[in-house]
Each structure stands twice: as structure tokens, then as C-alpha cells.
DOMAR-737368 format. One line per field, with one value per residue: residue number from 0; residue in three letters; x, y, z of N, C-alpha, C in turn. Coordinates in pm, whole numbers, plus 50000, padded with zeros to 5 digits. Layout:
! DOMAR-737368
nr <- NUM;...
rest <- ALA;...
n_px <- X;...
n_py <- Y;...
n_pz <- Z;...
ca_px <- X;...
ca_py <- Y;...
ca_pz <- Z;...
c_px <- X;...
c_py <- Y;...
c_pz <- Z;...
This chain:
! DOMAR-737368
nr <- 0;1;2;3;4;5;6;7;8;9;10;11;12;13;14;15;16;17;18;19;20;21;22;23;24;25;26;27;28;29;30;31;32;33;34;35;36;37;38;39;40;41;42;43;44;45;46;47;48;49;50;51;52;53;54;55;56;57;58;59;60;61;62;63;64;65;66;67;68;69;70;71;72;73;74;75;76;77;78;79;80;81;82;83;84;85;86;87;88;89;90;91;92;93;94;95;96;97;98;99;100;101;102;103;104;105;106;107;108;109;110;111;112;113;114;115;116;117;118;119;120;121;122;123;124;125;126;127;128;129;130;131;132;133;134;135;136;137;138;139;140;141;142;143;144;145;146;147;148;149;150;151;152;153;154;155;156;157;158;159;160;161;162;163;164;165;166;167;168;169;170;171;172;173;174;175;176;177;178;179;180;181;182;183;184;185;186;187;188;189;190;191;192;193;194;195;196;197;198;199;200;201;202;203;204;205;206;207;208;209;210;211;212;213;214;215;216;217;218;219;220;221;222;223;224;225;226;227;228;229;230;231;232;233;234;235;236;237;238;239;240;241;242;243;244;245;246;247;248;249;250;251;252;253;254;255;256;257;258;259;260;261;262;263;264;265;266;267;268;269;270;271;272;273;274;275;276;277;278;279;280;281;282;283;284;285;286;287;288;289;290;291;292;293;294;295;296;297;298;299;300;301;302;303;304;305;306;307
rest <- MET;SER;ASN;ILE;VAL;THR;ILE;TYR;SER;LEU;SER;LYS;THR;TYR;SER;ASP;GLY;PHE;GLN;ALA;LEU;LYS;PRO;ILE;ASN;LEU;GLN;ILE;LYS;LYS;GLY;GLU;ILE;PHE;ALA;LEU;LEU;GLY;PRO;ASN;GLY;ALA;GLY;LYS;THR;THR;LEU;ILE;SER;ILE;ILE;CYS;GLY;LEU;VAL;SER;PRO;SER;GLY;GLY;GLN;VAL;THR;VAL;ASN;GLY;PHE;ASP;ILE;ILE;LYS;ASP;PHE;ARG;LYS;THR;ARG;ALA;MET;ILE;GLY;LEU;VAL;PRO;GLN;GLU;LEU;VAL;GLY;GLU;ALA;PHE;GLU;THR;VAL;LEU;ALA;ALA;VAL;SER;PHE;THR;ARG;GLY;LEU;PHE;GLY;LYS;ALA;LYS;ASP;PRO;ALA;TYR;ILE;GLU;LYS;ILE;LEU;ARG;LEU;LEU;SER;LEU;TRP;ASP;LYS;LYS;ASP;ALA;ARG;ILE;GLN;ASN;LEU;SER;GLY;GLY;MET;LYS;ARG;ARG;VAL;LEU;ILE;ALA;LYS;ALA;LEU;SER;HIS;GLN;PRO;LYS;ILE;LEU;PHE;LEU;ASP;GLU;PRO;THR;ALA;GLY;VAL;ASP;VAL;ALA;LEU;ARG;LYS;ASP;LEU;TRP;GLN;MET;VAL;ARG;ASP;LEU;ARG;ASP;SER;GLY;VAL;THR;ILE;ILE;LEU;THR;THR;HIS;TYR;ILE;GLU;GLU;ALA;GLU;GLU;MET;ALA;ASP;ARG;VAL;GLY;VAL;ILE;THR;ASN;GLY;GLU;LEU;LEU;LEU;VAL;GLU;ASP;LYS;ALA;ILE;LEU;MET;GLN;LYS;MET;GLY;LYS;LYS;ARG;LEU;THR;LEU;GLN;LEU;VAL;SER;PRO;ILE;LYS;THR;ILE;PRO;GLN;GLU;LEU;ALA;ASN;TYR;GLY;LEU;GLU;LEU;SER;LYS;CYS;GLY;ASN;GLU;LEU;LEU;TYR;THR;TYR;GLU;THR;GLN;ALA;ARG;SER;THR;GLY;ILE;THR;SER;LEU;LEU;ASN;ASP;ILE;ARG;GLN;ALA;GLY;LEU;LYS;VAL;GLY;ASP;LEU;PHE;THR;GLN;GLN;SER;SER;LEU;GLU;GLU;ILE;PHE;VAL;ASP;LEU;VAL;LYS;ASP;ALA;GLN
n_px <- 51771;51639;51338;51108;50852;50645;50382;50165;49917;49707;49392;49062;48755;48452;48219;47962;47984;48097;48359;48641;48906;49054;49264;49588;49912;50220;50519;50707;50969;51267;51328;51185;50933;50614;50316;49977;49713;49367;49007;48760;48671;48805;48973;49209;49259;49187;49384;49618;49548;49548;49820;49927;49828;49575;49345;49219;49336;49165;49285;49607;49941;50156;50471;50705;51004;51097;50963;50665;50346;50149;50242;50470;50392;50454;50719;50695;50507;50645;50820;50673;50517;50215;50003;49688;49378;49187;49168;49271;49345;49509;49331;49357;49617;49958;50159;50424;50403;50219;50350;50581;50466;50356;50587;50673;50477;50559;50759;51001;51295;51320;51397;51474;51617;51579;51301;51277;51410;51236;51010;51106;51166;50912;50820;50707;50818;50802;50547;50536;50445;50183;49834;49681;49417;49394;49523;49556;49392;49586;49819;49751;49754;50024;50111;50011;50178;50423;50382;50361;50620;50760;50868;51076;51033;51085;50926;50680;50341;50114;49798;49596;49733;49718;49455;49203;49381;49531;49661;49921;50025;50012;50215;50434;50422;50472;50741;50848;50796;50966;51212;51207;51218;51473;51618;51610;51372;51108;50836;50491;50208;49860;49636;49398;49454;49581;49792;49957;50075;50200;50383;50552;50594;50797;50724;50406;50094;49781;49458;49133;48797;48887;49085;49416;49526;49759;50116;50382;50687;50676;50763;50798;50541;50401;50525;50471;50190;50097;49969;50023;49939;49907;49894;49784;49808;49616;49659;49440;49106;48881;48562;48482;48640;48846;48755;48966;49122;48995;49061;49237;49132;49099;49039;48850;48898;48675;48681;48775;49035;49231;49367;49348;49546;49575;49802;49966;50238;50414;50383;50487;50486;50404;50246;50255;50410;50286;50039;50094;50171;49929;49766;49877;49822;49550;49517;49546;49707;49959;50033;50167;50281;50251;50330;50176;50213;50023;49879;49938;49696;49509;49583;49524;49244;49158;49239;49086;48830;48829;48834;48589
n_py <- 49494;49739;49784;50053;50121;49959;49744;49619;49390;49570;49728;49852;49957;50116;50334;50258;49992;49898;49722;49838;49773;49462;49275;49365;49290;49415;49504;49771;49828;50020;50262;50147;50101;50055;49909;49927;49743;49739;49714;49985;50099;49904;49944;50077;50361;50405;50262;50405;50654;50604;50545;50791;50943;51054;50917;50733;50423;50111;49902;49743;49834;50083;50159;50406;50425;50322;50466;50513;50577;50703;50761;50900;51109;51363;51326;51108;51202;51410;51275;51192;51238;51325;51268;51338;51194;51382;51691;51928;52250;52574;52782;53049;53113;53143;52899;52881;53014;52851;52603;52674;52766;52531;52389;52544;52485;52248;52323;52370;52545;52823;52745;52831;52728;52451;52434;52535;52331;52103;52200;52231;51965;51864;51988;52242;52486;52696;52767;52886;53133;53133;53131;52875;52805;52852;52652;52343;52022;51818;51965;52073;51841;51786;51999;51923;51707;51839;51994;51790;51702;51913;51940;51767;51474;51130;50932;50890;50904;50815;50855;50710;50841;50912;50942;51045;51164;51230;50994;51054;51237;51073;50885;51054;51120;50869;50837;51043;50947;50726;50862;50994;50775;50685;50888;50830;50835;50660;50509;50477;50369;50381;50227;50167;50130;49887;49869;50066;49972;49749;49865;50020;49925;49773;49588;49430;49465;49316;49412;49363;49412;49504;49331;49212;49036;48929;48981;49045;49023;49185;49060;48795;48732;48739;48533;48312;48302;48352;48265;48099;48141;47946;47995;47838;47852;47738;47574;47518;47618;47495;47357;47245;47129;46846;46527;46380;46567;46659;46648;46851;47099;47298;47605;47725;47961;48220;48236;47991;47922;47913;47753;47769;47730;47706;47713;47635;47827;47731;47462;47116;46979;47105;47001;47056;46923;46668;46761;46876;46646;46503;46672;46650;46379;46397;46493;46761;47059;47274;47606;47817;47926;48083;48221;48377;48566;48583;48885;49127;49234;49030;48842;48987;49025;48759;48696;48873;48791;48529;48585;48684
n_pz <- 51020;51231;51433;51407;51470;51696;51762;52001;52057;51990;52009;51924;52033;51991;52169;52101;52073;51844;51697;51584;51551;51585;51816;51731;51619;51522;51355;51235;51017;51038;50793;50581;50321;50399;50314;50386;50310;50231;50213;50197;50519;50657;50872;50847;50862;51126;51265;51194;51300;51574;51624;51567;51769;51761;51808;52081;52202;52279;52398;52446;52324;52183;52055;51952;51809;52046;52242;52431;52293;52440;52707;52637;52465;52338;52251;52075;51889;51773;51616;51406;51093;50940;50672;50594;50461;50374;50195;50359;50496;50535;50374;50287;50326;50210;50037;50134;50382;50520;50541;50681;50918;51023;51086;51301;51489;51597;51759;51639;51539;51311;50976;50692;50474;50485;50455;50197;50064;50091;49962;49707;49651;49632;49411;49454;49489;49304;49351;49593;49685;49626;49706;49898;49841;49572;49440;49250;49304;49317;49373;49620;49769;49766;49920;50169;50219;50231;50460;50649;50647;50742;51001;51006;51039;51149;51062;50816;50767;50526;50435;50218;49991;49718;49649;49435;49264;48950;48704;48603;48794;49014;48968;48984;49255;49362;49297;49448;49707;49712;49699;49945;50118;50053;50162;50426;50565;50717;50560;50584;50438;50366;50146;49881;49629;49456;49276;49363;49600;49493;49327;49495;49764;50023;50211;50277;50436;50501;50576;50704;50808;51055;51128;51109;50851;50735;50720;50511;50318;50008;49768;49852;49933;49690;49566;49732;49752;49506;49182;48869;48528;48249;47914;47632;47297;47040;46726;46566;46625;46886;46992;47232;47536;47516;47654;47758;47881;48101;48373;48431;48484;48292;48110;47839;47589;47462;47185;47125;47062;47252;47536;47885;48164;48506;48777;49090;49210;49399;49403;49414;49178;48867;48672;48407;48214;48185;48102;47849;47714;47720;47577;47327;47282;47262;47015;46962;46843;46950;46892;47014;47339;47664;47989;48276;48566;48868;48993;49261;49321;49262;49455;49687;49662;49681;49943;50102;50031;50130;50399;50461
ca_px <- 51706;51566;51200;51086;50718;50609;50242;50134;49776;49632;49251;48977;48611;48386;48118;47842;48013;48162;48500;48711;49031;49076;49404;49685;50055;50287;50644;50748;51115;51324;51373;51112;50801;50518;50183;49866;49606;49239;48891;48708;48614;48879;49043;49340;49270;49181;49517;49710;49507;49593;49965;49957;49776;49449;49239;49267;49314;49090;49378;49735;50046;50232;50592;50770;51147;51116;50883;50523;50273;50065;50328;50570;50321;50525;50837;50656;50438;50747;50889;50575;50450;50090;49932;49553;49307;49114;49246;49245;49459;49481;49297;49397;49761;50044;50223;50543;50361;50153;50450;50668;50388;50344;50715;50674;50386;50633;50866;51127;51344;51308;51503;51429;51686;51514;51168;51298;51450;51121;50922;51165;51149;50772;50787;50619;50892;50751;50413;50552;50371;50043;49742;49646;49285;49404;49598;49482;49383;49715;49914;49710;49802;50168;50127;49991;50300;50526;50353;50394;50766;50820;50941;51179;50996;51153;50824;50576;50220;50039;49667;49542;49802;49690;49311;49157;49493;49538;49763;50054;50069;50028;50348;50529;50420;50541;50885;50880;50797;51093;51320;51201;51270;51618;51678;51609;51239;51025;50708;50379;50096;49740;49587;49319;49509;49674;49911;50042;50154;50282;50490;50641;50614;50892;50639;50263;50002;49642;49365;48991;48710;48964;49178;49533;49528;49897;50223;50482;50762;50593;50811;50771;50395;50359;50580;50406;50046;50061;49946;50062;49846;49969;49804;49825;49739;49597;49669;49302;49012;48794;48436;48479;48764;48838;48734;49096;49187;48898;49117;49332;49063;49128;48936;48858;48865;48550;48701;48808;49172;49325;49341;49408;49577;49622;49871;50031;50380;50494;50353;50601;50476;50307;50160;50262;50465;50182;49934;50137;50164;49789;49714;49926;49747;49412;49517;49550;49838;49984;50115;50250;50237;50318;50280;50150;50210;49911;49916;49909;49552;49439;49611;49449;49101;49137;49254;48971;48714;48835;48815;48450
ca_py <- 49626;49752;49829;50190;50119;49826;49743;49499;49362;49696;49710;49970;49936;50243;50330;50189;49850;49862;49688;49886;49698;49346;49282;49367;49290;49456;49579;49843;49839;50151;50284;50071;50146;49953;49938;49861;49727;49696;49785;50093;50054;49787;49980;50136;50496;50394;50219;50519;50760;50567;50561;50935;51008;51123;50830;50656;50278;50044;49810;49723;49935;50118;50237;50466;50438;50284;50549;50483;50688;50770;50816;50992;51159;51471;51272;51024;51283;51489;51188;51146;51328;51262;51325;51281;51175;51500;51807;52037;52342;52716;52818;53185;53128;53101;52769;52899;53050;52737;52500;52730;52771;52394;52358;52613;52417;52140;52381;52373;52677;52854;52690;52859;52643;52319;52451;52546;52199;52014;52257;52196;51821;51839;52075;52347;52610;52803;52801;52920;53255;53115;53094;52734;52791;52864;52539;52225;51918;51751;52055;52081;51719;51805;52090;51842;51629;51934;52029;51673;51689;52040;51930;51663;51351;51005;50845;50961;50828;50864;50789;50718;50962;50950;50939;51158;51222;51169;50890;51113;51290;50958;50829;51152;51104;50743;50861;51128;50861;50650;50955;51016;50654;50683;50989;50779;50843;50540;50543;50386;50420;50301;50244;50060;50115;49775;49897;50153;49885;49661;49946;50087;49871;49667;49487;49453;49410;49314;49425;49368;49397;49532;49221;49204;48899;48884;49078;48969;49090;49183;48959;48662;48714;48708;48401;48209;48296;48377;48155;48128;48094;47906;48009;47756;47895;47624;47599;47518;47635;47382;47401;47196;47068;46700;46456;46335;46678;46708;46654;46963;47223;47395;47696;47746;48099;48235;48209;47850;47895;47918;47679;47838;47635;47776;47622;47697;47848;47658;47319;47030;46948;47194;46923;47107;46820;46569;46831;46886;46511;46465;46756;46586;46255;46431;46535;46907;47114;47403;47693;47900;47927;48181;48221;48507;48558;48656;49016;49149;49260;48902;48783;49066;48993;48623;48700;48941;48705;48415;48633;48726
ca_pz <- 51024;51357;51423;51452;51529;51745;51805;52079;52091;51981;51974;51940;52033;52020;52275;52053;52065;51717;51712;51465;51541;51670;51862;51621;51649;51400;51367;51114;51015;51009;50657;50479;50278;50440;50262;50454;50212;50284;50155;50279;50646;50708;50995;50815;50917;51273;51311;51179;51393;51709;51630;51562;51889;51732;51860;52196;52188;52386;52462;52378;52338;52063;52080;51835;51840;52185;52331;52433;52230;52538;52813;52578;52347;52268;52184;51962;51787;51704;51519;51307;51001;50895;50557;50601;50334;50334;50152;50453;50503;50554;50237;50249;50347;50101;50059;50219;50518;50583;50573;50785;51042;51075;51150;51430;51582;51662;51839;51564;51502;51169;50890;50555;50377;50484;50396;50052;50016;50075;49860;49577;49635;49597;49296;49503;49513;49219;49401;49735;49719;49585;49813;49888;49781;49427;49386;49206;49406;49327;49440;49761;49835;49785;50034;50289;50240;50275;50600;50730;50651;50783;51128;50986;51110;51113;51005;50743;50741;50410;50437;50083;49941;49579;49625;49356;49189;48817;48690;48586;48923;49104;48946;49039;49400;49393;49292;49563;49824;49708;49733;50089;50180;50031;50250;50562;50626;50710;50499;50607;50360;50348;50010;49820;49495;49467;49196;49443;49687;49409;49269;49590;49899;50057;50276;50264;50534;50453;50688;50669;50926;51176;51157;51024;50800;50717;50690;50438;50212;49887;49673;49907;49930;49554;49532;49811;49735;49368;49089;48732;48427;48123;47799;47518;47176;46953;46582;46516;46737;46922;47052;47371;47584;47508;47780;47809;47952;48200;48510;48447;48517;48187;48060;47695;47554;47389;47043;47113;47015;47364;47659;47999;48271;48625;48868;49205;49186;49497;49398;49382;49035;48803;48585;48270;48124;48155;48027;47710;47656;47701;47468;47204;47267;47225;46876;46950;46814;47016;46810;47101;47479;47751;48126;48339;48713;48927;49047;49402;49331;49266;49586;49784;49648;49734;50088;50161;50006;50223;50536;50482
c_px <- 51618;51425;51187;50946;50687;50470;50214;49984;49688;49489;49176;48831;48544;48271;47989;47863;48081;48311;48573;48841;49029;49223;49504;49826;50130;50416;50677;50899;51160;51369;51302;50989;50706;50380;50078;49747;49477;49126;48849;48642;48687;48947;49176;49357;49265;49318;49616;49677;49550;49743;50003;49898;49645;49328;49297;49239;49230;49180;49505;49830;50114;50355;50649;50914;51175;51033;50735;50443;50183;50151;50424;50513;50400;50645;50797;50590;50538;50822;50800;50525;50328;50030;49793;49491;49247;49209;49211;49367;49412;49457;49352;49545;49837;50108;50338;50503;50302;50254;50541;50596;50378;50474;50721;50586;50455;50753;51001;51166;51329;51427;51459;51493;51619;51375;51179;51331;51328;51022;50976;51149;51010;50725;50688;50689;50838;50608;50417;50469;50224;49957;49693;49512;49288;49478;49506;49479;49515;49818;49879;49759;49953;50196;50109;50116;50412;50506;50391;50543;50835;50904;51043;51149;51079;51058;50720;50460;50145;49907;49599;49601;49764;49541;49271;49264;49502;49660;49903;50108;50093;50169;50457;50538;50488;50691;50930;50889;50926;51211;51325;51256;51422;51690;51673;51475;51166;50886;50606;50259;49979;49690;49490;49354;49616;49803;50009;50134;50249;50402;50594;50683;50728;50817;50494;50190;49861;49549;49223;48909;48787;49066;49293;49551;49668;49988;50335;50561;50683;50634;50779;50622;50349;50409;50503;50259;50003;50039;49998;49957;49922;49864;49861;49742;49736;49606;49530;49206;48927;48668;48426;48614;48751;48828;48866;49166;49102;48959;49209;49264;49087;49008;48959;48816;48739;48566;48746;48950;49276;49276;49416;49423;49638;49685;49942;50181;50467;50467;50476;50603;50369;50209;50166;50310;50359;50067;49970;50132;50020;49724;49753;49846;49603;49403;49516;49693;49850;50078;50211;50198;50314;50254;50262;50137;50090;49962;49886;49759;49474;49459;49529;49300;49071;49145;49131;48845;48711;48806;48669;48360
c_py <- 49635;49804;49971;50207;49976;49834;49610;49493;49487;49670;49842;49930;50067;50223;50260;50039;49807;49839;49724;49813;49580;49345;49264;49371;49317;49530;49642;49866;49979;50158;50206;50147;50031;49995;49858;49861;49685;49773;49900;50037;49938;49815;50047;50272;50494;50357;50334;50627;50731;50590;50708;51011;51080;51046;50747;50507;50224;49948;49798;49839;49958;50196;50285;50495;50413;50362;50517;50603;50763;50835;50921;51057;51264;51419;51191;51106;51367;51407;51148;51261;51256;51339;51263;51264;51305;51614;51926;52129;52485;52778;52952;53212;53092;52966;52783;52927;52930;52632;52548;52732;52633;52352;52421;52547;52305;52192;52386;52517;52699;52798;52708;52767;52505;52329;52461;52409;52109;52068;52228;52047;51787;51924;52184;52483;52724;52844;52854;53041;53248;53081;52951;52715;52795;52748;52428;52123;51846;51834;52070;51958;51727;51898;52014;51761;51720;51972;51913;51655;51809;52031;51815;51535;51231;50911;50931;50867;50894;50787;50813;50839;51004;50942;51064;51225;51153;51078;50947;51164;51178;50900;50924;51138;50974;50765;50946;51044;50778;50739;50982;50895;50648;50784;50948;50784;50709;50579;50435;50443;50324;50328;50134;50051;50006;49803;49985;50070;49798;49737;49987;50008;49770;49552;49529;49390;49418;49315;49429;49342;49414;49429;49221;49060;48845;49003;48999;49060;49076;49071;48818;48631;48671;48571;48290;48191;48315;48249;48198;48071;48066;47916;47932;47796;47778;47664;47608;47531;47511;47436;47359;47135;46917;46635;46412;46442;46730;46727;46775;47096;47334;47485;47714;47890;48104;48199;48065;47819;47903;47830;47747;47739;47712;47677;47701;47710;47766;47507;47238;46996;47037;47118;46963;46999;46719;46633;46838;46751;46471;46548;46695;46457;46281;46483;46685;46953;47254;47486;47777;47888;48033;48177;48363;48487;48636;48784;49023;49174;49129;48833;48853;49031;48855;48622;48760;48856;48588;48457;48671;48609
c_pz <- 51149;51333;51475;51512;51570;51806;51874;52106;52089;51937;51993;51927;52073;52119;52232;52035;51937;51738;51583;51442;51637;51709;51748;51676;51519;51434;51232;51121;50977;50863;50549;50432;50307;50391;50336;50359;50280;50218;50246;50404;50709;50842;50971;50881;51069;51328;51304;51281;51536;51723;51637;51680;51869;51786;51974;52174;52303;52463;52383;52397;52204;52107;51948;51874;51988;52285;52318;52381;52327;52646;52759;52452;52269;52190;52060;51852;51708;51600;51402;51222;50946;50780;50555;50463;50283;50295;50240;50456;50520;50416;50194;50271;50219;50136;50157;50363;50590;50627;50686;50920;51106;51143;51289;51533;51658;51741;51770;51531;51352;51092;50745;50451;50369;50421;50244;49992;49994;49972;49720;49548;49585;49479;49334;49515;49428;49257;49544;49777;49678;49706;49790;49819;49628;49361;49339;49320;49426;49400;49588;49837;49859;49903;50165;50321;50290;50421;50693;50745;50713;50910;51126;51065;51063;51040;50935;50716;50626;50404;50303;50009;49801;49546;49548;49273;49054;48806;48681;48719;49023;49091;48996;49191;49442;49396;49410;49691;49828;49746;49883;50163;50169;50120;50396;50632;50608;50661;50531;50533;50363;50207;49973;49672;49501;49391;49272;49533;49606;49354;49372;49712;49908;50122;50266;50381;50477;50573;50634;50795;51056;51214;51057;50978;50784;50696;50626;50345;50084;49791;49720;49904;49791;49510;49603;49775;49591;49289;48953;48638;48298;48014;47681;47396;47077;46805;46520;46634;46761;46989;47199;47407;47579;47646;47843;47894;48068;48338;48534;48483;48416;48158;47911;47664;47468;47241;47017;47070;47126;47479;47772;48114;48389;48722;48978;49178;49279;49496;49358;49232;48974;48715;48439;48172;48085;48075;47879;47640;47625;47590;47334;47175;47223;47082;46855;46924;46875;46928;46893;47243;47556;47888;48177;48489;48766;48992;49196;49420;49341;49401;49694;49781;49706;49886;50155;50145;50105;50366;50566;50518
């Protein structure tokens, strides 16, 4: 899969000396959903703003489909659709007029059939004649997405796309993003909703304090950095963990009827076999057991904590 966005040593330092981005190198693959995870103030919006031509970089280079974002600004900007965090828009315009006008701003000829297609995709067609000011917050966000898609971009940037959106609508938007990816649009989203990245992303990047900590396939990241927790349910509760089991780093549940054992998924030996033997030797009886894989959220929290 070829790269559609390539970032070389990109950095940003503001006039007051604040370094918003440390040198970043990143390649975004054509046709993928790439999630950029990071806490507030990590540099996510700054990075997107530079790629979209809204903020000037202090150093480095960015190319979009082979074109430099500064030397070939018009070409690169025409390939990009941007959905900002803020719910901004032409409050007194109708949905249809606002989306059609945005298409014209990019020099595109009128195409009522295409505009209808994206409004239907976003469940906005029945609201086409409604004034934007009268729409709900969720519908206004859909209008922003429709405007970003109006000129048929190859890349769609979604900056915190579901911020302030209820759970039901969030899941609808997730499905819409997948549909866009399936139609050939490359999706780059920033989010601090870990479940959003875990649900949708093909690859994940983690950024904090302006530094890109890692970029990895989501599945590989969870396999490499994830941990598993083995829960052993005891037939009879205990008050303390027997001394014979002290080397396993076990946790005892509050009610005393569960032992919790955490181990690395990539370790050569999990230690489970010897643990079960030692539990038996300690005179404890296990009624049931089950494992749980660590979530992307736990991995993210650990990464950010280690970087501080």
C-alpha cells in the first residue's frame, strides 16, 4: 500500500519559544484509517493544521500524494477535507446551500447529484432545507463532515470528530467513517476517546508533549505491548496470599475469593503452569479461571505515563 501523506522531520516552535511539535517523521498509507492518540495539548491539532496549510511549520517537509504542502499548496489543499473540532458554520444558511457553497470555494463545478449522495450518506438529506442554526449539535457535526467532503477529497482529517456527541450518534459516525474508507478515502483522525481508535483504526500513533512516541498497526501494538490478566476464582475465600505464592506478584480481590495474575503476552514463559502447581501445593482450590486482554486504553495510559 503506497503512502499518501509523508512527513519528514516536521517541527513547530512558536514565537514565545513554546515547542508544540518536536521533529516528527510519519507516513500515512493510502486508504487506511489512521488514529492519532494523545491527551489535550499533545500536538494533535497543530500537526493536522500544518498538513492542511493552516499553520506554518518551523522546520521539515510534508508531501501529499507527492506534492509539497507549501510549494504546491493549491494542489495539496484540494486533496484534503478537514473537519475541525469547533462547530462553526453559516448559521443562517440551509444545509444544502452551505455544502454546495463550500464545493464552489474549491473551484469545483456544480454537481447536485454528488451533493445529494453525501447528504444521504450522512443522513442529512431530509434536513437539506433546514437552517444550520436550528440543527442539533450532532447534526451540525455531520454538516461539517459534508462540507469537508463536498469537493471530493482524497484525504479526510477528522479532529476530535465525536467530541460532545452522544454514544448512539458516535457509533453512527464510526460506521460512516468506515464507509468512507471503503469508498477509497484515507481517514486521519485525532481523538482522546480510546474506544474510538480501538473500534476503527487500522494503525495508531501516540503523541504527547509534541513528540510522536510510536506508530504501529493496532493489532500488533496490542499484541506486543498488551498484557493479560488471569483471574482465578477460589472455592473458599482467603484473607491473605500464602507466602509460597509471594514471587508471582498476585493481587487478592477485596472479597478474598479471587487471585489476579498479570503476565506479558510476548513472554517466553507465562508462568501459569508453575503458578497453578504452587496454588495446589498451598492447599488452595480453584473453582474457575478466565483471562482478559489489556485494552488499547491501558497501553496508551502506560505509554504517556512513561513519557512524562
